[in-house]
C-alpha positions in Angstrom: -7.9 64.1 35.3 -5.2 61.4 35.4 -7.7 58.7 34.3 -8.9 61.0 31.5 -5.3 61.4 30.4 -4.8 57.6 30.3 -8.0 57.2 28.3 -6.8 59.8 25.8 -3.4 58.1 25.5 -5.1 54.7 24.8 -7.4 56.4 22.4 -4.5 57.8 20.5 -3.2 54.3 19.9 -6.4 53.3 18.0 -5.9 52.9 14.3 -7.7 55.6 12.4 -6.6 58.3 14.8 -4.8 61.0 12.8 -1.1 61.1 13.5 1.1 64.0 12.7 3.1 62.0 10.2 -0.2 61.0 8.4 -2.0 64.4 8.4 -1.4 64.7 4.7 -2.8 61.2 3.9 -1.5 57.6 4.0 2.1 56.8 3.3 2.8 55.7 -0.3 4.5 52.4 -1.1 7.9 52.8 -2.9 6.6 50.5 -5.7 3.8 52.9 -6.7 4.1 55.1 -9.7 5.2 58.8 -9.6 1.6 59.9 -10.2 0.4 58.2 -7.0 3.2 59.8 -5.0 2.4 63.3 -6.3 -1.1 63.4 -4.8 -0.8 65.0 -1.3 -3.9 63.2 -0.1 -2.7 59.7 -1.0 -5.5 59.1 -3.5 -3.2 57.4 -6.0 -4.4 53.9 -4.9 -7.8 52.5 -3.8 -6.5 51.7 -0.3 -5.0 55.2 0.1 -8.4 56.8 -0.9 -10.5 54.7 1.5 -8.0 55.1 4.5 -7.5 58.8 3.8 -11.2 59.4 3.7 -11.9 57.5 6.9 -9.1 59.2 8.8 -10.2 62.6 7.7 -13.9 61.9 8.5 -13.0 60.3 11.8 -11.1 63.6 12.8 -14.3 65.6 11.8 -12.2 67.2 9.0 -15.0 66.9 6.4 -13.5 69.7 4.3 -10.6 67.3 3.6 -12.8 64.2 3.5 -14.9 65.9 0.7 -11.9 65.9 -1.5 -12.1 62.1 -1.7 -15.6 62.3 -3.3 -16.2 62.7 -7.0 -19.1 65.1 -6.5 -20.4 68.1 -8.5 -22.4 69.5 -5.6 -21.6 72.6 -3.6 -18.9 72.5 -1.0 -21.4 72.3 1.9 -23.5 69.6 0.2 -20.3 67.6 -0.6 -19.2 67.8 3.1 -22.7 66.6 4.1 -22.4 63.6 1.7 -18.9 62.8 3.2 -20.5 62.8 6.7 -23.3 60.5 5.7 -21.0 58.2 3.7 -18.7 57.9 6.8 -21.7 56.9 8.9 -22.8 54.3 6.2 -19.3 52.8 6.1 -19.0 52.7 9.9 -22.4 50.9 10.3 -22.8 48.8 7.3 -19.5 48.0 5.5 -17.5 44.9 6.4 -14.2 44.9 4.7 -10.5 44.2 5.5 -8.9 47.5 4.6 -5.5 45.8 4.5 -6.6 43.7 1.5 -7.6 46.7 -0.6 -5.3 47.2 -3.6 -2.2 49.4 -3.0 -1.5 49.6 -6.7 -2.2 52.7 -8.8 -4.1 50.6 -11.3 -6.2 48.8 -8.6 -7.1 45.2 -8.4 -8.4 43.7 -11.7 -10.4 41.1 -9.9 -12.5 43.8 -8.1 -13.0 45.9 -11.2 -16.6 45.8 -12.6 -15.3 47.8 -15.5 -12.1 49.7 -16.5 -11.0 52.4 -14.0 -13.6 51.3 -11.4 -13.0 49.4 -8.1 -15.6 47.7 -6.0 -14.6 48.1 -2.3 -17.5 46.3 -0.7 -21.3 46.1 -0.4 -23.5 47.6 2.3 -26.5 45.2 2.9 -29.9 46.9 2.9 -33.5 45.7 3.2 -34.3 47.0 -0.2 -31.4 47.3 -2.5 -27.8 46.8 -1.5 -25.3 49.7 -1.9 -22.1 49.0 -3.8 -19.2 51.1 -2.6 -17.4 52.0 -5.8 -14.3 54.0 -6.6 -13.6 55.6 -10.0 -10.2 56.5 -11.3 -10.3 60.0 -12.7 -7.8 62.5 -14.1 -7.0 65.6 -12.0 -4.4 68.0 -13.2 -1.8 67.3 -15.8 -1.1 63.6 -16.1 -2.2 62.8 -12.5 -4.9 60.1 -12.1 -6.5 59.5 -8.7 -9.2 57.4 -7.1 -12.4 59.0 -5.8 -15.7 57.6 -4.5 -18.0 57.1 -7.5 -20.9 59.4 -8.3 -23.0 56.2 -8.7 -22.4 55.4 -5.0 -22.9 59.0 -3.9 -26.3 59.3 -5.5 -27.8 56.7 -3.1 -26.0 57.9 0.0 -28.8 60.1 1.4 -31.5 57.4 1.1 -29.2 54.7 2.5 -28.2 57.0 5.4 -31.8 57.7 6.2 -32.5 54.0 6.3 -29.5 52.7 8.1 -29.8 54.9 11.1 -27.4 55.1 14.1 -26.1 52.0 16.0 -28.8 50.3 18.1 -26.8 50.8 21.2 -27.0 54.6 21.0 -30.8 54.4 21.6 -30.2 53.0 25.0 -27.2 55.2 26.1 -27.3 58.5 27.8 -27.0 61.4 25.3 -23.7 62.6 26.9 -22.0 59.3 26.1 -23.2 59.6 22.5 -22.6 63.3 21.9 -19.4 63.9 23.9 -16.2 63.0 22.0 -12.8 62.0 23.3 -10.3 62.6 20.5 -12.1 61.5 17.3 -14.5 59.1 18.9 -17.7 59.3 21.0 -17.2 58.5 24.7 -19.2 55.2 24.4 -16.8 53.9 21.7 -13.8 54.7 23.9 -15.4 52.9 26.8 -16.4 49.9 24.7 -12.8 49.7 23.3 -11.2 49.9 26.8 -13.6 47.3 28.2 -13.5 45.0 25.1 -10.7 42.7 26.2 -12.0 42.2 29.8 -15.5 41.5 28.5 -14.1 39.1 25.9 -12.0 37.3 28.5 -15.1 37.0 30.7 -17.2 35.6 27.9 -14.4 33.2 26.8 -14.2 31.9 30.4 -17.9 31.3 30.5 -17.9 29.6 27.1 -15.0 27.4 28.1 -16.8 26.2 31.2 -19.5 24.9 28.9 -17.3 23.7 26.1 -14.6 21.7 28.0 -17.0 19.3 29.7 -18.7 18.8 26.3 -15.3 17.9 24.7 -14.2 15.5 27.5 -16.1 12.4 26.3 -14.9 12.9 22.7 -11.3 13.4 23.6 -11.3 10.4 25.9 -12.8 8.3 23.2 -10.3 9.3 20.5 -7.3 9.2 22.9 -8.3 5.9 24.5 -7.5 7.3 27.9 -9.6 7.7 31.0 -7.9 10.8 32.3 -7.9 14.4 30.9 -4.2 14.7 30.1 -4.8 15.1 26.4 -7.6 17.5 27.0 -5.4 19.7 29.2 -2.9 19.9 26.3 -5.4 21.5 24.0 -7.3 23.5 26.6 -4.9 26.5 26.1 -5.5 27.0 22.4 -9.2 26.4 22.8 -9.3 29.2 25.4 -7.5 31.5 22.9 -9.9 30.6 20.1 -13.0 31.2 22.3 -11.5 34.6 23.1 -11.4 35.3 19.4 -15.0 34.4 19.0 -15.9 36.6 22.0 -14.1 39.6 20.5 -15.8 39.0 17.1 -19.2 38.8 18.7 -18.7 42.0 20.8 -17.5 44.0 17.8 -20.5 42.9 15.8 -22.8 43.5 18.8 -21.8 47.1 19.5 -21.6 48.2 15.8 -18.3 50.0 16.3 -16.9 52.4 13.6 -15.0 50.9 10.7 -11.5 51.9 11.8 -12.1 50.5 15.3 -13.5 47.3 13.8 -10.4 47.2 11.6 -8.2 47.4 14.7 -10.1 44.7 16.6 -10.2 42.6 13.4 -6.4 42.7 13.3 -6.3 41.7 17.0 -8.7 38.9 16.5 -7.0 37.7 13.3 -3.6 37.6 15.1 -5.0 35.7 18.0 -6.9 33.3 15.7 -3.8 32.5 13.7 -1.8 31.9 16.9 -4.6 29.9 18.3 -5.1 27.6 15.3 -1.3 27.2 14.9 -1.0 26.3 18.6 -4.0 23.9 18.4 -2.7 22.1 15.3 0.8 21.8 16.9 -0.7 20.2 20.0 -2.9 17.9 17.9 0.2 16.8 15.9 1.9 16.0 19.3 -1.1 14.0 20.5 -1.4 12.1 17.3 2.3 11.3 17.3 2.2 10.1 20.9 -0.9 7.9 20.2 0.7 6.5 17.1 3.9 5.8 19.0 2.0 3.8 21.6 0.2 1.8 18.8 3.5 1.0 17.2 4.8 -0.2 20.5 1.8 -2.4 21.0 2.3 -3.9 17.5 6.0 -4.4 18.2 7.0 -2.1 15.3 9.9 0.1 16.5 10.9 0.7 12.9 8.3 3.4 12.5 9.6 5.5 15.4 12.2 7.4 13.4 9.7 8.2 10.6 7.1 9.3 13.1 9.6 11.7 14.8 10.6 13.3 11.5 7.0 13.6 10.3 6.1 15.2 13.6 8.7 17.9 13.2 7.9 18.5 9.5 4.2 18.7 10.4 4.8 21.4 13.0 7.0 23.3 10.7 4.4 23.2 8.0 1.7 24.4 10.4 3.9 27.4 11.5 4.7 28.3 7.8 1.0 28.1 6.9 0.1 30.3 9.8 2.7 32.9 8.8 1.4 32.9 5.2 -2.2 33.3 6.3 -1.2 36.2 8.6 0.8 37.9 5.8 -2.1 37.5 3.3 -4.6 39.0 5.8 -2.1 41.8 6.3 -2.3 42.7 2.6 0.9 41.0 1.5 0.7 39.5 -2.0 1.4 35.9 -1.2 1.6 34.9 -4.9 4.3 37.5 -5.5 6.0 36.4 -2.3 6.0 32.8 -3.3 7.3 33.7 -6.8 10.0 35.7 -5.1 10.9 32.7 -3.0 11.3 30.7 -6.2 14.0 33.2 -7.4 15.4 33.9 -3.9 15.3 30.2 -3.1 18.2 29.6 -5.5 20.4 32.0 -3.5 19.2 30.5 -0.2 19.9 27.0 -1.5 23.4 28.0 -2.5 24.0 29.7 0.9 22.5 26.8 2.9 23.7 23.8 0.9 24.8 21.9 4.0 21.5 22.6 5.9 19.4 21.4 2.9 21.7 18.4 2.5 21.2 17.4 6.1 17.4 18.0 5.8 17.1 15.7 2.8 19.6 13.3 4.4 17.2 13.0 7.4 14.3 12.3 5.0 16.4 9.6 3.3 17.3 8.0 6.6 13.7 7.9 7.8 12.3 6.7 4.4 14.9 4.0 3.6 15.5 3.2 7.3 19.1 1.9 7.1 19.1 2.6 10.8 16.4 3.2 13.3 16.2 4.5 16.9 17.6 1.8 19.2 19.8 0.1 16.6 23.4 -0.6 17.3 25.4 0.4 14.2 28.9 1.1 12.9 29.5 4.3 10.9 33.0 5.1 9.7 35.4 4.0 12.4 32.9 4.5 15.2 30.0 2.5 16.5 27.1 3.1 18.9 23.3 3.0 19.6 21.0 5.4 17.7 19.1 7.6 20.1 17.4 10.1 17.8 17.1 11.0 14.1 16.4 14.7 13.8 16.0 17.1 10.9 19.7 18.1 10.8 21.6 15.4 12.6 21.4 12.0 14.2 22.5 11.5 17.8 24.4 8.2 18.5 25.5 7.0 21.9 28.9 5.4 21.6 30.4 2.5 23.6 32.2 5.1 25.7 28.8 6.5 26.6 29.5 9.8 24.8 26.8 11.3 22.6 27.9 12.0 19.0 25.8 14.2 16.7 26.4 13.1 13.1 25.0 15.3 10.2 22.3 13.5 8.3 23.9 14.4 5.0 27.1 12.5 6.0 25.2 9.5 7.3 23.1 9.2 4.1 26.3 9.1 1.9 28.4 6.5 3.8 28.1 2.8 4.3 26.2 2.0 7.5 26.6 -1.4 9.2 23.5 -2.1 11.2 23.9 -4.7 13.9 20.4 -4.2 15.3 18.7 -6.1 12.4 20.7 -9.3 12.6 18.6 -12.5 12.8 21.7 -14.6 13.7 25.5 -14.0 14.2 28.3 -15.5 12.3 30.8 -17.8 14.1 33.9 -18.2 12.0 37.2 -18.9 13.9 40.2 -20.6 12.2 41.8 -23.5 14.1 45.6 -23.9 13.6 47.0 -27.3 14.5 50.6 -28.4 14.8 52.4 -29.9 11.8 53.1 -33.1 13.8 49.4 -33.8 13.5 48.8 -37.0 11.4 46.2 -37.2 8.7 44.0 -39.5 10.8 44.3 -37.2 13.8 43.2 -34.4 11.6 40.2 -36.4 10.4 39.3 -37.1 14.0 39.3 -33.4 14.8 37.3 -32.5 11.7 34.7 -35.2 12.3 34.3 -34.4 16.0 34.0 -30.6 15.5 31.6 -31.2 12.7 29.5 -33.4 15.0 29.7 -30.6 17.6 28.3 -28.1 15.2 25.5 -30.3 14.1 24.5 -31.4 17.6 24.7 -28.0 19.3 21.1 -26.6 19.8 22.3 -23.0 19.4 24.1 -23.6 16.1 22.2 -23.5 12.7 23.1 -27.0 11.6 22.1 -26.7 7.9 24.7 -24.0 7.3 27.4 -25.2 9.7 30.7 -26.4 8.2 34.4 -27.0 9.0 37.0 -27.5 6.4 40.7 -28.2 6.2 41.6 -25.2 4.1 45.3 -24.6 4.1 48.8 -25.9 4.8 50.1 -22.8 6.5 53.7 -21.7 7.1 53.6 -23.1 10.6 50.2 -24.8 11.0 47.4 -26.9 9.5 44.5 -24.5 9.2 40.9 -25.5 9.8 38.2 -23.0 9.0 34.8 -23.0 10.8 31.8 -21.3 9.5 28.4 -21.4 11.4 25.6 -19.2 12.4 24.7 -18.9 16.1 21.0 -18.6 16.7 21.2 -15.4 18.7 20.6 -11.7 18.0 22.0 -10.3 21.2 25.8 -10.0 21.1 26.2 -10.8 24.8 24.3 -14.1 24.3 26.5 -14.8 21.2 29.6 -14.4 23.3 28.3 -16.9 25.8 27.6 -19.5 23.1 30.9 -18.8 21.3 32.8 -19.4 24.6 31.1 -22.7 25.0 31.9 -23.8 21.5 35.6 -22.8 21.8 36.0 -24.7 25.0 34.4 -27.8 23.5 36.7 -27.5 20.4 39.7 -27.4 22.8 38.5 -30.6 24.4 38.3 -32.2 21.0 41.8 -31.1 20.0 43.1 -32.5 23.3 41.3 -35.8 22.8 42.9 -36.2 19.3 46.4 -36.1 20.8 47.5 -33.1 18.9 47.8 -29.4 19.9 47.5 -25.9 18.6 50.3 -24.4 16.6 52.4 -21.6 17.8 52.9 -18.6 15.5 56.6 -19.1 15.4 59.3 -21.7 14.6 60.2 -24.1 17.5 63.7 -25.5 17.9 64.1 -28.6 20.1 67.4 -28.7 22.0 66.3 -31.4 24.4 64.1 -34.4 24.1 60.6 -33.3 24.7 57.5 -35.1 25.7 56.3 -35.2 22.1 52.9 -36.4 21.1 50.8 -38.6 23.3 51.2 -42.1 21.8 48.2 -43.7 23.5 45.8 -41.0 22.3 47.3 -41.1 18.8 46.7 -44.8 18.6 43.1 -44.3 19.9 42.4 -41.7 17.3 43.9 -43.8 14.5 42.0 -46.8 15.7 38.8 -44.8 15.6 39.3 -43.7 12.0 40.1 -47.4 11.0 36.8 -48.4 12.5 35.1 -45.8 10.4 36.8 -47.2 7.3 35.9 -50.7 8.2 32.3 -49.8 8.6 32.4 -47.5 5.5 31.2 -44.5 7.6 34.1 -42.2 7.2 32.4 -38.7 7.6 34.1 -37.1 4.6 33.5 -34.9 2.8 30.5 -34.6 5.0 28.1 -36.6 7.3 25.2 -38.3 5.5 21.9 -36.5 6.0 20.4 -39.3 8.0 23.3 -39.1 10.4 22.9 -35.4 10.7 19.2 -35.8 11.5 20.1 -38.5 14.1 22.6 -36.4 16.1 21.0 -33.0 15.7 20.5 -31.2 19.1 21.9 -34.1 21.1 24.5 -32.1 23.1 23.4 -30.6 26.4 23.7 -26.8 26.4 24.5 -25.2 28.6 26.8 -27.9 29.9 25.6 -29.8 33.1 28.2 -28.1 35.3 27.4 -24.6 33.9 26.5 -21.8 36.4 23.6 -20.8 34.1 22.2 -24.3 33.8 18.3 -24.0 33.7 18.4 -20.3 32.7 18.9 -20.7 28.9 
């Protein structure tokens, strides 16, 4: 008795079983007209008429079911027609009841002529039967939908031809004639066993399908293991379960309302399965594309790939939701039109969110920064770790992780250090005012020689100029590009150049200026007389030979001395590693 009670409870959950709240007919949508709401049987819309008839007939209440027929026959004959029509709809009609029109005027696209609605067609060996509804006037100003006399005229002959479901010929009569609730016992058993049987069939189908897919997935993924196949195995199992459910429902020839229930279950699982599968496929394609970009040494596409991956998965989920709503009877056209109006309000309420979304699209399309780049934004700097839909995550020099809204990043100036092809070396040398002109010429010439000869300095753009008589110094400005992209390597080369420049200044006999005024109260050492005479003599030799390197070295001299300095120096600790 306990098992029978559980079966009756499960049976009560089936769609189509009359509920106390629905005894008077299907609920009426608020948007329907007053005439549709006035009919106690819910016949104001095509969907209400079909559902109301099926629920009444499923409950064996053929007196109420007869009221959905536009028949001139006697009461007994009309009830017999209702019983035969119910059997025809159960065994031969395939239609999604959720897609039937819930409007009092019906669906114009399914209207063969005014005030007529085509519900579906029952396929027969001779002539197919169109299930038609007519909109007729009953009472004062109330118009309702009834099954058309044109359909009812052919019901007896179609009923005689269509016969009972094939499975009833092979079942014991008690299973066919005994009823639990509104359904025969065999329908209840098939319903309760449907999911276990479908799971078993899906398992068997997967055992044959997965090995067949293995070579194809390995060929497309360019992998020898089954890692990618395991990622899509879950959604494939779910979709095979949907196919098994669909096959079982078609095999058993279940009543229309039961088929409607299993159709909803199968549709829900199908939408989830396809959405799940497409999401996994997007992940796999993104991973394979990322590997290909890495092989081609194109890290610039990583940010765009990540954003496209997220947008693709969002689009798949939205498309799945729209398909599910459409299959549930929701007017997608009206919903999208409503989104157009409501989108204005949403856009106003979510300005920052939309600003960040489009900012992310701008960052990935224009690519001012990419994942892995070191950049400066505002008064902060760091390495870009991820560019998302709403924000970009940047690892600062303090190793903290900063999430910066994309809208802000797309509107400010970004300094990207990661795309440098060389680094600018531009110190200013400040020499003491006691430096003579020839000493200054010596320093300029030797530093210029250094820049041209150093293998890590771009010689064609290197220059040093005497630019200013400062308030306490003679200013020499150096401008050169170091052939390095890594900042650590640049610091090593810069250190080497600065040490060599100090040696040159010392060789000239002068020194660096102090940023202050100096008062001498005792006789100091002063300038080195020997070195001063040597520097002056060197400049005189240049004059005598007419090779004074001002305003610049001649091109043939530059070519002669290019890359003649040893770098790193012979006594360097990193000698042989550069």
